[in-house]
C-alpha positions as a printed NumPy array, in Angstrom:
array([[153.269,  41.59 , 117.264],
       [150.081,  40.203, 118.801],
       [150.533,  38.474, 122.169],
       [150.03 ,  34.729, 121.806],
       [147.387,  32.976, 123.91 ],
       [145.681,  29.574, 123.837],
       [143.163,  29.394, 120.968],
       [139.615,  30.643, 121.378],
       [136.677,  28.337, 120.789],
       [135.089,  30.808, 118.402],
       [135.266,  32.017, 114.828],
       [135.508,  35.384, 113.128],
       [133.602,  36.328, 110.003],
       [135.396,  37.417, 106.866],
       [133.029,  40.426, 106.934],
       [135.811,  42.267, 108.781],
       [138.171,  41.687, 105.851],
       [135.964,  43.125, 103.11 ],
       [137.757,  46.038, 101.388],
       [140.591,  45.725, 103.929],
       [142.307,  42.491, 102.888],
       [142.169,  41.882,  99.141],
       [144.493,  38.983,  99.902],
       [142.388,  36.86 , 102.221],
       [145.494,  34.999, 103.379],
       [146.431,  38.053, 105.472],
       [143.042,  37.982, 107.164],
       [143.324,  34.265, 107.905],
       [146.781,  34.804, 109.386],
       [145.524,  37.678, 111.549],
       [142.538,  35.621, 112.714],
       [144.932,  32.877, 113.791],
       [147.187,  35.389, 115.548],
       [144.186,  36.708, 117.489],
       [143.445,  33.178, 118.619],
       [140.344,  32.363, 116.611],
       [140.122,  28.637, 116.038],
       [137.772,  28.858, 113.088],
       [136.482,  31.148, 110.345],
       [133.022,  31.934, 108.985],
       [133.03 ,  32.68 , 105.26 ],
       [130.492,  35.434, 104.649],
       [128.372,  36.258, 101.631],
       [130.606,  39.004, 100.19 ],
       [133.425,  36.77 ,  98.987],
       [133.995,  36.107,  95.308],
       [135.299,  32.915,  93.754],
       [138.429,  34.806,  92.697],
       [139.24 ,  35.908,  96.262],
       [138.659,  32.39 ,  97.587],
       [140.8  ,  30.844,  94.851],
       [143.926,  32.486,  96.298],
       [143.528,  30.821,  99.705],
       [144.369,  27.222, 100.525],
       [141.056,  26.64 , 102.273],
       [142.005,  23.056, 103.146],
       [144.421,  24.466, 105.745],
       [141.666,  26.103, 107.812],
       [138.671,  25.146, 109.938],
       [135.246,  26.691, 109.399],
       [132.418,  27.054, 111.869],
       [129.938,  27.945, 109.148],
       [129.407,  29.51 , 105.742],
       [126.964,  32.34 , 105.12 ],
       [125.072,  32.058, 101.849],
       [125.431,  33.069,  99.094],
       [129.094,  32.122,  99.064],
       [130.826,  32.575,  96.724],
       [128.806,  35.698,  95.981],
       [129.318,  35.466,  92.231],
       [127.357,  32.208,  92.042],
       [124.259,  34.421,  92.161],
       [123.377,  37.783,  90.619],
       [124.691,  40.595,  92.889],
       [121.272,  42.242,  92.562],
       [119.39 ,  39.059,  93.426],
       [117.448,  40.654,  96.296],
       [116.275,  43.556,  94.123],
       [115.479,  41.122,  91.311],
       [113.576,  38.923,  93.785],
       [115.797,  35.939,  93.063],
       [115.369,  34.809,  96.668],
       [113.878,  31.785,  98.413],
       [110.781,  33.811,  99.385],
       [109.852,  34.743,  95.815],
       [106.328,  34.025,  94.611],
       [107.679,  33.721,  91.076],
       [108.627,  30.039,  90.828],
       [111.544,  30.61 ,  88.448],
       [112.973,  33.327,  90.699],
       [112.464,  31.162,  93.797],
       [114.388,  28.326,  92.16 ],
       [117.26 ,  30.713,  91.422],
       [117.316,  31.665,  95.11 ],
       [117.318,  28.005,  96.12 ],
       [120.171,  27.246,  93.717],
       [122.273,  30.004,  95.275],
       [121.876,  28.4  ,  98.692],
       [122.558,  24.941,  97.239],
       [125.869,  26.231,  95.875],
       [126.845,  27.312,  99.383],
       [125.765,  23.981, 100.869],
       [128.035,  22.23 ,  98.373],
       [130.952,  24.486,  99.347],
       [130.287,  23.812, 103.033],
       [130.38 ,  20.085, 102.351],
       [133.638,  20.375, 100.415],
       [135.304,  22.393, 103.205],
       [133.922,  20.386, 106.111],
       [131.905,  23.327, 107.44 ],
       [128.96 ,  21.866, 109.377],
       [126.45 ,  24.712, 109.034],
       [125.16 ,  27.081, 106.348],
       [123.637,  30.357, 107.554],
       [120.506,  31.239, 105.587],
       [118.671,  34.491, 104.94 ],
       [115.032,  33.622, 104.313],
       [114.264,  36.484, 101.937],
       [111.682,  39.161, 102.538],
       [108.04 ,  40.138, 102.252],
       [109.114,  42.826,  99.801],
       [111.864,  45.411,  99.44 ],
       [109.78 ,  48.503, 100.207],
       [111.79 ,  50.353, 102.864],
       [109.689,  53.53 , 102.991],
       [107.968,  52.803, 106.298],
       [111.11 ,  51.629, 108.044],
       [113.149,  54.548, 106.737],
       [110.615,  56.954, 108.252],
       [110.75 ,  55.132, 111.575],
       [114.529,  55.179, 111.64 ],
       [114.614,  58.926, 110.979],
       [112.142,  59.569, 113.791],
       [113.99 ,  57.197, 116.12 ],
       [117.311,  58.912, 115.423],
       [115.75 ,  62.279, 116.243],
       [114.776,  60.94 , 119.668],
       [111.024,  60.785, 119.075],
       [110.373,  57.036, 119.07 ],
       [107.617,  57.455, 121.669],
       [105.74 ,  60.057, 119.635],
       [102.239,  59.549, 118.278],
       [103.643,  59.941, 114.76 ],
       [106.079,  57.066, 115.314],
       [103.398,  54.775, 116.715],
       [100.994,  55.586, 113.865],
       [103.609,  54.801, 111.182],
       [104.623,  51.629, 113.001],
       [100.996,  50.422, 113.113],
       [100.569,  51.1  , 109.392],
       [103.837,  49.283, 108.721],
       [102.782,  46.175, 110.642],
       [ 99.463,  46.057, 108.769],
       [101.223,  46.584, 105.437],
       [103.643,  43.7  , 106.054],
       [100.844,  41.396, 107.198],
       [ 98.924,  42.078, 103.984],
       [101.68 ,  40.6  , 101.801],
       [103.413,  38.086, 104.074],
       [101.47 ,  34.823, 103.681],
       [102.395,  33.761, 100.112],
       [106.013,  34.743, 100.722],
       [106.184,  32.573, 103.841],
       [104.705,  29.707, 101.852],
       [107.474,  30.134,  99.27 ],
       [110.098,  30.021, 102.045],
       [108.57 ,  26.815, 103.401],
       [108.714,  25.201,  99.969],
       [112.332,  26.287,  99.608],
       [113.322,  24.942, 103.026],
       [111.878,  21.508, 102.186],
       [114.033,  21.395,  99.043],
       [117.133,  22.703, 100.801],
       [116.822,  20.279, 103.706],
       [116.643,  17.384, 101.29 ],
       [119.792,  18.532,  99.481],
       [121.69 ,  19.434, 102.67 ],
       [120.96 ,  16.11 , 104.355],
       [122.568,  14.237, 101.476],
       [125.745,  16.277, 102.026],
       [125.549,  16.147, 105.854],
       [125.242,  19.923, 106.238],
       [122.985,  21.639, 108.77 ],
       [120.892,  24.708, 107.924],
       [120.605,  27.696, 110.258],
       [117.907,  30.359, 109.848],
       [119.067,  33.808, 110.929],
       [116.956,  36.511, 112.566],
       [117.229,  39.603, 110.415],
       [117.927,  43.331, 110.632],
       [114.895,  44.755, 108.804],
       [111.237,  44.32 , 109.709],
       [110.336,  43.438, 106.108],
       [112.793,  40.55 , 106.234],
       [111.679,  37.006, 106.967],
       [111.314,  35.633, 109.596],
       [109.562,  37.493, 112.385],
       [109.523,  35.682, 115.723],
       [106.187,  34.035, 114.953],
       [107.373,  33.094, 111.461],
       [110.487,  31.486, 112.942],
       [108.093,  29.468, 115.099],
       [106.511,  28.139, 111.89 ],
       [109.771,  27.397, 110.089],
       [111.928,  25.596, 112.653],
       [109.55 ,  22.616, 113.123],
       [109.943,  21.839, 109.409],
       [113.241,  20.094, 110.109],
       [114.657,  17.796, 112.733],
       [116.458,  19.553, 115.561],
       [119.718,  18.043, 114.347],
       [119.276,  19.404, 110.79 ],
       [117.501,  22.784, 111.035],
       [118.257,  25.412, 113.652],
       [118.325,  29.049, 114.712],
       [121.199,  31.465, 114.09 ],
       [120.945,  34.153, 116.761],
       [122.217,  37.484, 115.477],
       [122.663,  39.623, 118.584],
       [122.818,  42.984, 116.82 ],
       [119.778,  42.318, 114.647],
       [117.708,  41.279, 117.66 ],
       [118.766,  44.401, 119.55 ],
       [118.017,  46.733, 116.65 ],
       [114.468,  45.484, 116.022],
       [113.869,  45.64 , 119.782],
       [114.951,  49.293, 119.794],
       [112.543,  49.978, 116.922],
       [109.748,  48.441, 119.002],
       [108.964,  45.315, 116.965],
       [110.272,  42.281, 118.889],
       [111.707,  41.773, 122.34 ],
       [115.372,  40.836, 122.11 ],
       [114.979,  38.311, 124.917],
       [112.04 ,  36.614, 123.207],
       [114.275,  35.348, 120.407],
       [116.526,  33.526, 122.826],
       [113.763,  32.463, 125.212],
       [111.753,  30.838, 122.423],
       [114.516,  29.474, 120.233],
       [117.525,  29.018, 122.503],
       [117.068,  25.251, 122.452],
       [117.264,  25.303, 118.633],
       [120.308,  27.57 , 118.446],
       [123.098,  26.337, 116.177],
       [125.195,  29.466, 116.535],
       [125.36 ,  33.19 , 117.089],
       [126.674,  36.265, 115.309],
       [128.251,  38.516, 117.913],
       [128.563,  42.262, 117.458],
       [127.675,  45.473, 119.259],
       [125.137,  48.186, 118.482],
       [124.945,  51.948, 118.997],
       [121.407,  53.176, 118.373],
       [120.548,  51.415, 115.119],
       [124.126,  50.967, 113.898],
       [125.336,  47.379, 114.263],
       [128.323,  45.137, 113.489],
       [130.547,  47.069, 115.887],
       [133.264,  45.479, 117.986],
       [131.963,  44.39 , 121.416],
       [132.351,  47.132, 123.992],
       [131.676,  49.994, 121.594],
       [127.908,  49.968, 122.103],
       [124.951,  48.991, 124.228],
       [124.844,  45.164, 124.307],
       [125.038,  43.462, 127.713],
       [127.239,  40.534, 126.718],
       [127.195,  38.979, 130.19 ],
       [123.412,  38.73 , 129.879],
       [123.73 ,  37.238, 126.391],
       [126.298,  34.658, 127.507],
       [123.819,  33.109, 129.937],
       [121.546,  32.095, 127.042],
       [124.11 ,  30.579, 124.666],
       [124.013,  26.768, 124.456],
       [127.317,  25.063, 125.159],
       [127.559,  23.622, 121.633],
       [126.442,  26.721, 119.693],
       [129.194,  28.243, 117.541],
       [130.229,  31.807, 118.331],
       [131.188,  34.055, 115.413],
       [132.459,  37.593, 115.83 ],
       [130.792,  39.398, 112.918],
       [132.091,  42.947, 112.681],
       [132.202,  45.281, 109.717],
       [135.251,  46.921, 108.134],
       [136.248,  50.074, 110.   ],
       [136.537,  48.423, 113.389],
       [140.214,  48.816, 114.279],
       [142.53 ,  46.056, 115.411],
       [142.68 ,  47.601, 118.891],
       [138.884,  47.754, 119.103],
       [138.655,  44.148, 117.969],
       [141.203,  42.956, 120.541],
       [139.41 ,  44.879, 123.301],
       [136.123,  43.392, 122.146],
       [137.595,  39.906, 122.243],
       [138.769,  40.449, 125.821],
       [135.245,  41.575, 126.744],
       [133.737,  38.438, 125.225],
       [136.179,  36.289, 127.195],
       [135.518,  38.184, 130.436],
       [131.732,  37.89 , 130.065],
       [131.779,  34.224, 129.089],
       [130.488,  34.667, 125.549],
       [133.578,  32.857, 124.278],
       [136.227,  30.786, 126.027],
       [139.811,  29.733, 125.511],
       [140.712,  26.144, 124.777],
       [143.329,  24.665, 127.061],
       [144.097,  21.978, 124.52 ],
       [143.48 ,  21.645, 120.786]])
């Protein structure tokens, strides 16, 4: 039996439930028992799984596209059916996947859709080499720096038309989302080939009004790309804190993320100081984190001020 406390002004992502709760009702019940006031539906949920839950009985902070996952091809990233595609037909398929999620958000009263902006391409060869060298403890070596420099130049060579495709997609998605009164949040990503970089985020956010288009701050992703030497973690929040709609909270060990807070290296007290009062907080942890680890992580977030309890509903 979980000890009952006043509810927490935060949500938990259904990521934690994947492969652990085939009946999502059990996850929703557990989330409520832990004190979470809201839920974020993530992009690994099928229509069939969702159909067995009375979603009208729950509150949602956000929905992460593509949700339901079966509204798009499961290999859409490999097929380049993403909003960054230079192929117009493929780009439109990516846009439609996000539109489906926006419609679901509207139907469920979820105010924000979390968006992945695609990629420059799916070539992971450079990053895989860097991760192997990093894991061996040689991130300061000449070899690491040489590969990193080549990687940056390689990405720059192909980025421009892909960014243009993202911009075109955002214009279309903003128009659709505004009609349904749903906000769009652009998430910082885990891989260097993903869009956007910090400077690319600087180009994208001004495309929408501050009330319609914002920044989703993923703590673990920012930390990981900082460790790899690409972007300062603090720069994300210094530059885009005023545009932050919400945050994905999880811990990191080395380059392994989506761990329960307290299991890794993140200074959550430092993070808490940058979170706007009205930004949603979502605990986004992967399957494998135990209930005890999750409860301990929740206590850490409360102690550091990342989340807070509500005295009254």
